[in-house]
MARSE-728841 format. One line per field, with one value per residue: chain; y, x, z of N, C-alpha, C in turn; residue in one letter. Coordinates in nm, 4 decimals, decimal comma, padded with zeros to 6 digits. Example, Ala and Ser with C-alpha at 12.3 -4.5 7.8 and 13.67 -1.06 7.14 Angstrom:
# MARSE-728841
marlo = (A A)
n.y = (-00,5690 -00,2250)
n.x = (01,3190 01,2850)
n.z = (00,7800 00,7080)
ca.y = (-00,4500 -00,1060)
ca.x = (01,2300 01,3670)
ca.z = (00,7800 00,7140)
c.y = (-00,3300 00,0030)
c.x = (01,3200 01,2900)
c.z = (00,7800 00,7870)
vexlum = (a s)
This chain:
# MARSE-728841
marlo = (A A A A A A A A A A A A A A A A A A A A A A A A A A A A A A A A A A A A A A A A A A A A A A A A A A A A A A A A A A A A A A A A A A A A A A A A A A A A A A A A A A A A A A A A A A A A A A A A A A A A A A A A A A A A A A A A A A A A A A A A A A A A A A A A A A A A A A A A A A A A A A A A A A A)
n.y = (-00,1178 00,2164 00,4943 00,7991 01,1291 01,4415 01,6438 01,4964 01,3754 01,5984 01,6758 01,4590 01,4842 01,7350 01,6727 01,4821 01,6412 01,8236 01,6494 01,5452 01,7856 01,8563 01,6482 01,6990 01,9482 01,8779 01,7076 01,8891 02,0688 01,9045 01,8574 02,1067 02,1114 02,0020 01,9247 02,1963 02,3330 02,4863 02,6398 02,6733 02,8127 03,0494 03,1474 03,1965 03,3934 03,5912 03,6816 03,8390 04,0197 04,1568 04,2633 04,1062 03,9276 03,6503 03,5361 03,4229 03,0810 02,9593 02,8026 02,7082 02,6605 02,5573 02,4246 02,1352 02,1569 02,3617 02,7182 02,8853 03,1993 03,4974 03,8279 04,0645 04,3535 04,5473 04,3333 03,9829 03,6544 03,3200 03,0047 02,6764 02,3732 02,0506 01,6935 01,5566 01,6047 01,5068 01,5154 01,7911 01,8681 01,7511 01,9072 02,1562 02,1262 02,1794 02,4462 02,7354 02,8986 03,1801 03,1937 03,2524 03,0611 02,7610 02,4199 02,3862 02,6326 02,9751 03,2464 03,5454 03,7189 03,9327 04,0798 04,0649 03,7222 03,5254 03,2325 02,9941 02,7112 02,4574 02,1638 02,0272 02,2476 02,4843 02,8042 03,1171 03,4403 03,7381 04,0263 04,3042 04,3739 04,3960 04,3424 04,1705 03,9533 03,8850 03,7986 03,5801 03,4172 03,3614 03,2029 02,9897 02,9401 02,9992 03,1708 02,9820 02,9917 03,2325 03,5969)
n.x = (00,0844 00,0560 00,2111 00,0649 00,1385 00,1995 00,0530 -00,1383 -00,2656 -00,3777 -00,5569 -00,7342 -00,8380 -00,9644 -01,1570 -01,3107 -01,4072 -01,5635 -01,7555 -01,8775 -01,9728 -02,1559 -02,3416 -02,4433 -02,5598 -02,7614 -02,9181 -02,9986 -03,1427 -03,3506 -03,4760 -03,5809 -03,8229 -03,9992 -04,3014 -04,5113 -04,5485 -04,7270 -04,5415 -04,3246 -04,4601 -04,5292 -04,2689 -04,1792 -04,3617 -04,2975 -04,0528 -04,1320 -04,3052 -04,1997 -04,3241 -04,5381 -04,7437 -04,7829 -05,0838 -05,3220 -05,4492 -05,7568 -06,0750 -06,2950 -06,6287 -06,6737 -06,4567 -06,2471 -06,0121 -05,8067 -05,7655 -05,4702 -05,3755 -05,2768 -05,1714 -05,1580 -05,0646 -05,3482 -05,5072 -05,5931 -05,4682 -05,5639 -05,4527 -05,5120 -05,4137 -05,3931 -05,3913 -05,3275 -05,2891 -05,5049 -05,7167 -05,7326 -05,8101 -06,0623 -06,2048 -06,1725 -06,3273 -06,5784 -06,6242 -06,7932 -06,8025 -06,7742 -06,6753 -06,8191 -06,9685 -06,9343 -06,9581 -07,2676 -07,2796 -07,3225 -07,1027 -07,0007 -06,7602 -06,4927 -06,3603 -06,3278 -06,3006 -06,0226 -05,9227 -05,6644 -05,4566 -05,2224 -05,0403 -05,0943 -05,2146 -05,4710 -05,5507 -05,6700 -05,7048 -05,8022 -05,8755 -05,7793 -05,5483 -05,3588 -05,0847 -05,0201 -05,1823 -05,0598 -04,8114 -04,8890 -04,9771 -04,7341 -04,6157 -04,7977 -04,9555 -05,2246 -05,5254 -05,8093 -06,0749 -06,3255 -06,3506)
n.z = (00,0000 -00,0859 00,0629 00,1584 00,0504 00,2276 00,1039 -00,0402 00,1741 00,3085 00,1102 00,1121 00,3730 00,3545 00,1610 00,3009 00,5129 00,3669 00,2590 00,4927 00,6010 00,4003 00,4237 00,6837 00,6316 00,4491 00,6089 00,8083 00,6509 00,5663 00,8109 00,8596 00,7454 00,9187 01,1005 01,1879 01,5057 01,7843 01,9326 01,7551 01,5547 01,6945 01,7437 01,4798 01,4032 01,5851 01,4912 01,2808 01,4038 01,6683 01,8954 01,9727 02,2084 02,4197 02,5565 02,8032 02,7963 02,6575 02,6831 02,4332 02,3177 02,0672 01,9518 01,9961 02,1405 02,3583 02,3176 02,2347 02,3073 02,1407 02,1433 01,8945 01,7556 01,6893 01,6847 01,7369 01,7782 01,7691 01,8508 01,7772 01,8693 01,7599 01,8327 01,6003 01,2420 01,1043 01,2893 01,3213 01,0606 01,0494 01,2364 01,1130 00,8875 00,9742 00,9854 00,8812 00,5561 00,5811 00,8335 01,0611 01,1816 01,3567 01,3640 01,5022 01,6114 01,6312 01,5982 01,7456 01,6628 01,7859 01,5981 01,2359 01,1348 01,0264 00,8923 00,9106 00,8332 00,9174 00,9167 01,2263 01,3267 01,3760 01,2991 01,3988 01,2959 01,4278 01,3096 01,0946 00,9657 00,6891 00,6445 00,8530 00,7864 00,5461 00,6414 00,7975 00,5922 00,4670 00,6620 00,7234 00,4997 00,2588 00,3582 00,4505 00,5267 00,6305 00,6498)
ca.y = (00,0000 00,3382 00,5948 00,9274 01,2475 01,5397 01,7131 01,4042 01,3571 01,7186 01,6702 01,3611 01,5441 01,8398 01,6057 01,4227 01,7516 01,8742 01,5495 01,5441 01,9125 01,8484 01,5579 01,7722 02,0515 01,8122 01,6621 02,0085 02,1211 01,8140 01,8781 02,2360 02,0881 01,9302 01,9779 02,3208 02,3286 02,6198 02,7135 02,7126 02,9165 03,1719 03,1948 03,2534 03,5165 03,6883 03,7405 03,9426 04,1181 04,1341 04,3120 04,0180 03,8682 03,5365 03,5589 03,2986 02,9895 02,9647 02,6941 02,7543 02,5497 02,5096 02,3409 02,0329 02,1861 02,4991 02,8202 02,9587 03,3341 03,5892 03,9667 04,1145 04,4833 04,5694 04,2088 03,8685 03,5256 03,2026 02,8840 02,5521 02,2677 01,9196 01,5815 01,5142 01,6848 01,4510 01,5712 01,9330 01,8760 01,7172 02,0271 02,2643 02,1033 02,2223 02,5930 02,7919 02,9726 03,3147 03,1805 03,2954 02,9469 02,6384 02,3171 02,4520 02,7491 03,1054 03,3156 03,6898 03,7500 04,0730 04,1368 03,9642 03,6058 03,4740 03,0989 02,9351 02,5805 02,3924 02,0450 02,0037 02,3780 02,5643 02,9385 03,2195 03,5789 03,8311 04,1579 04,3466 04,4249 04,3211 04,2945 04,0531 03,8437 03,8445 03,7230 03,4507 03,3392 03,3124 03,1012 02,8720 02,9222 03,0861 03,1641 02,8871 03,0299 03,3629 03,7187)
ca.x = (00,0000 00,1343 00,1982 00,0217 00,2191 00,1261 -00,0412 -00,2483 -00,3364 -00,4592 -00,6662 -00,8305 -00,9021 -01,0547 -01,2693 -01,3942 -01,4747 -01,6674 -01,8623 -01,9486 -02,0456 -02,2694 -02,4402 -02,5094 -02,6429 -02,8795 -03,0006 -03,0569 -03,2414 -03,4658 -03,5441 -03,6488 -03,9583 -04,0754 -04,4346 -04,5165 -04,6293 -04,7635 -04,4214 -04,2521 -04,5409 -04,5108 -04,1321 -04,1737 -04,4399 -04,2241 -03,9486 -04,1990 -04,3678 -04,1390 -04,4092 -04,6502 -04,7304 -04,8695 -05,1790 -05,3696 -05,5240 -05,9001 -06,1563 -06,4091 -06,7237 -06,6882 -06,3430 -06,2182 -05,8875 -05,7988 -05,7024 -05,3542 -05,4066 -05,1660 -05,2075 -05,0712 -05,1166 -05,4858 -05,5810 -05,5697 -05,4541 -05,5905 -05,3918 -05,5711 -05,3188 -05,4566 -05,2968 -05,2876 -05,3414 -05,6358 -05,8157 -05,7484 -05,8880 -06,2014 -06,2623 -06,1726 -06,4365 -06,7044 -06,6270 -06,8640 -06,7141 -06,7443 -06,6098 -06,9041 -07,0371 -06,8564 -07,0563 -07,3990 -07,2649 -07,2989 -07,0005 -06,9925 -06,6187 -06,4639 -06,3162 -06,3479 -06,2133 -05,9467 -05,8791 -05,5483 -05,4241 -05,0984 -05,0101 -05,1991 -05,2561 -05,5802 -05,5164 -05,7702 -05,6611 -05,9140 -05,8221 -05,7903 -05,4191 -05,3175 -04,9464 -05,0228 -05,2380 -04,9553 -04,7104 -04,9501 -04,9769 -04,5970 -04,5832 -04,8861 -05,0295 -05,3400 -05,6468 -05,9021 -06,2122 -06,3360 -06,3719)
ca.z = (00,0000 -00,1026 00,1678 00,1028 00,0830 00,3089 00,0161 -00,0663 00,3006 00,3285 00,0126 00,1627 00,4907 00,3060 00,0950 00,4056 00,5818 00,2767 00,2498 00,6210 00,6086 00,3081 00,4834 00,7921 00,5705 00,3921 00,7214 00,8698 00,5567 00,5719 00,9388 00,8620 00,6950 01,0197 01,1275 01,2645 01,6270 01,8339 01,9745 01,6335 01,4911 01,7729 01,7190 01,3442 01,4035 01,6672 01,4053 01,2026 01,4933 01,8002 02,0034 02,0068 02,3419 02,4499 02,6646 02,8629 02,7108 02,6869 02,6290 02,3540 02,3059 01,9305 01,9128 02,0972 02,2125 02,4094 02,2335 02,2849 02,2603 02,1146 02,1102 01,7880 01,7136 01,7347 01,6665 01,8237 01,7106 01,8508 01,7950 01,8246 01,8336 01,7708 01,8421 01,4656 01,1309 01,0692 01,3825 01,2879 00,9366 01,0829 01,2981 01,0140 00,7917 01,0366 00,9880 00,7654 00,4660 00,6315 00,9632 01,1722 01,2400 01,3707 01,4006 01,5040 01,6990 01,5677 01,6772 01,7298 01,6823 01,8177 01,4700 01,1311 01,1483 00,9123 00,9341 00,8446 00,8898 00,8746 00,9966 01,3269 01,3798 01,3217 01,3460 01,3702 01,3152 01,4435 01,2804 00,9547 00,9222 00,5703 00,6555 00,9414 00,7070 00,4514 00,7162 00,8298 00,4685 00,4466 00,7627 00,7233 00,3749 00,2339 00,4401 00,3889 00,5626 00,6955 00,5708)
c.y = (00,1233 00,4355 00,7285 01,0387 01,3418 01,6080 01,6249 01,3836 01,4761 01,7193 01,5738 01,4192 01,6498 01,7771 01,5458 01,5309 01,8067 01,7770 01,5478 01,6718 01,9117 01,7599 01,6291 01,8815 01,9906 01,7655 01,7801 02,0664 02,0353 01,8353 02,0109 02,2249 02,0084 01,9996 02,1016 02,2996 02,4712 02,7022 02,7615 02,8227 03,0503 03,2313 03,2584 03,3865 03,6272 03,7540 03,8550 04,0558 04,0967 04,1746 04,2212 03,9625 03,7556 03,5738 03,4231 03,2062 02,9998 02,8462 02,7562 02,6344 02,4874 02,4319 02,2480 02,0551 02,3310 02,5911 02,8771 03,0976 03,4207 03,7259 04,0149 04,2432 04,5070 04,4422 04,1009 03,7447 03,4169 03,0820 02,7639 02,4396 02,1316 01,8091 01,5333 01,6085 01,6361 01,5074 01,7191 01,9476 01,8456 01,8387 02,1399 02,2497 02,1510 02,3745 02,6422 02,8743 03,1105 03,3128 03,2184 03,1817 02,8275 02,5347 02,3845 02,5794 02,8741 03,1841 03,4636 03,7308 03,8981 04,1502 04,0293 03,8473 03,5668 03,3419 03,0484 02,7983 02,5299 02,2799 02,0225 02,1338 02,4358 02,7026 03,0355 03,3550 03,6646 03,9713 04,1877 04,4006 04,3377 04,2668 04,1742 03,9324 03,7929 03,7595 03,5854 03,3592 03,2827 03,1967 02,9747 02,8498 03,0103 03,0622 03,0681 02,9140 03,1682 03,4756 03,7566)
c.x = (00,0884 00,1065 00,1638 00,1170 00,1345 00,0185 -00,1634 -00,3338 -00,4278 -00,5783 -00,7754 -00,9075 -01,0034 -01,1775 -01,3650 -01,4730 -01,5880 -01,7849 -01,9448 -02,0310 -02,1687 -02,3801 -02,5158 -02,6009 -02,7730 -02,9739 -03,0710 -03,1663 -03,3681 -03,5445 -03,6172 -03,7914 -04,0432 -04,2092 -04,4261 -04,6030 -04,6517 -04,6411 -04,3429 -04,3276 -04,5209 -04,3722 -04,1192 -04,2475 -04,3669 -04,1104 -04,0066 -04,2470 -04,3156 -04,2279 -04,5260 -04,6320 -04,8318 -04,9588 -05,2222 -05,4320 -05,6715 -05,9700 -06,2730 -06,5008 -06,7275 -06,5684 -06,3082 -06,0887 -05,8901 -05,7321 -05,5816 -05,3666 -05,2819 -05,2241 -05,1074 -05,1319 -05,2534 -05,5693 -05,5417 -05,5556 -05,4849 -05,5320 -05,4592 -05,4804 -05,3805 -05,3515 -05,2479 -05,3479 -05,4813 -05,7457 -05,8398 -05,8358 -06,0359 -06,2715 -06,2745 -06,2880 -06,5713 -06,7187 -06,6999 -06,7666 -06,6776 -06,6801 -06,6937 -06,9871 -06,9423 -06,9495 -07,1932 -07,3969 -07,2377 -07,2043 -07,0018 -06,8485 -06,6004 -06,4173 -06,3353 -06,2496 -06,1470 -05,8861 -05,7659 -05,5253 -05,2925 -05,0691 -05,1225 -05,2508 -05,3741 -05,5620 -05,6254 -05,7072 -05,7863 -05,8581 -05,8317 -05,6595 -05,3654 -05,1751 -04,9367 -05,0770 -05,1360 -04,8491 -04,7646 -04,9495 -04,8381 -04,5653 -04,6665 -04,9643 -05,1530 -05,4539 -05,7437 -06,0485 -06,2084 -06,3510 -06,2503)
c.z = (00,0000 00,0117 00,1020 00,1441 00,1682 00,2257 -00,0122 00,0596 00,3295 00,2331 00,0587 00,2810 00,4480 00,2399 00,1982 00,4787 00,4952 00,2665 00,3778 00,6369 00,5198 00,3639 00,5955 00,7375 00,5176 00,5029 00,7864 00,7812 00,5593 00,7003 00,9448 00,8080 00,7932 01,0418 01,2170 01,3880 01,6759 01,8720 01,8531 01,5588 01,5618 01,7466 01,5806 01,3382 01,4796 01,5874 01,3226 01,2924 01,6355 01,9171 02,0392 02,1480 02,3584 02,5669 02,7192 02,7588 02,7489 02,6217 02,5532 02,3301 02,1665 01,8770 02,0280 02,1747 02,2594 02,3076 02,3066 02,2237 02,2496 02,0819 02,0067 01,7339 01,7741 01,7264 01,7654 01,7360 01,8119 01,7785 01,8601 01,7755 01,8640 01,7810 01,7054 01,3615 01,0919 01,1596 01,3546 01,1632 00,9614 01,1437 01,1954 00,9152 00,8458 01,0441 00,8632 00,6815 00,5188 00,7706 01,0832 01,2325 01,2406 01,4309 01,3941 01,5864 01,6154 01,6582 01,6435 01,7623 01,7135 01,6947 01,3642 01,1447 01,0160 00,9578 00,8452 00,9068 00,8330 00,9723 01,0979 01,3877 01,3020 01,3830 01,3036 01,3982 01,3195 01,4272 01,1322 00,8991 00,8087 00,5830 00,7500 00,8651 00,6051 00,5208 00,7559 00,7077 00,4393 00,5404 00,7455 00,5940 00,3689 00,3330 00,3721 00,4236 00,6257 00,5965 00,4898)
vexlum = (m k k l s k k e m y s v i i a v v l i v g s v f y i i n k a n s n e a l d a i a f f d k l k k y e p g i r a e n t s k v i f f n v e a k n i k i g e g k i q i f e y p s a e e m e k e a s r i s d d g y q v k n v m i n w i k p p h f y k k d s l l i v y l g e n r s i m d e l e k i v g k q f k g k)
C-alpha cells in the first residue's frame, strides 16, 4: 500500500470535511420541513412582529382543544393545536365559509375572522391588518375560511 504524501493527506481530509459538512447541511435542511407546532409558529411570528405577546389559554365550546391566545397589534390570534393533522382537518371542515359558524354554533367574533391551517394547527386571526395576514400566509399558507 502506497503511503500518502502530506499534500495528498490534506486533500483527503478536506474532501472528508466537505462530504461530512454536506451531509449535515442536507439533514438540517430536511429537518427544517418538520411539522409546525404552536411554539414554532409563535417563534416565526415573533421574528416578524417582536411586540406580540402570548396571553392565557381559553376553552371555547366550538373546538375540541384549548385556544392559545396571542395579542398582535390591534388584533388577536388564537392557535388551536390538535394531536394530529387529521383531527385538525375534521374540525376545520365544520367551519362555515365566512367563519361565523362552527358546528352549530354562531359566533360573534370581536373582529373579522381569518382561518389558516398547517399540519396540526388551526389558526384564527381576528383583525384586519393586511401585513399581518400576509405574514400569516408566508408562515402557514393561504387563508381557507373567513372574511
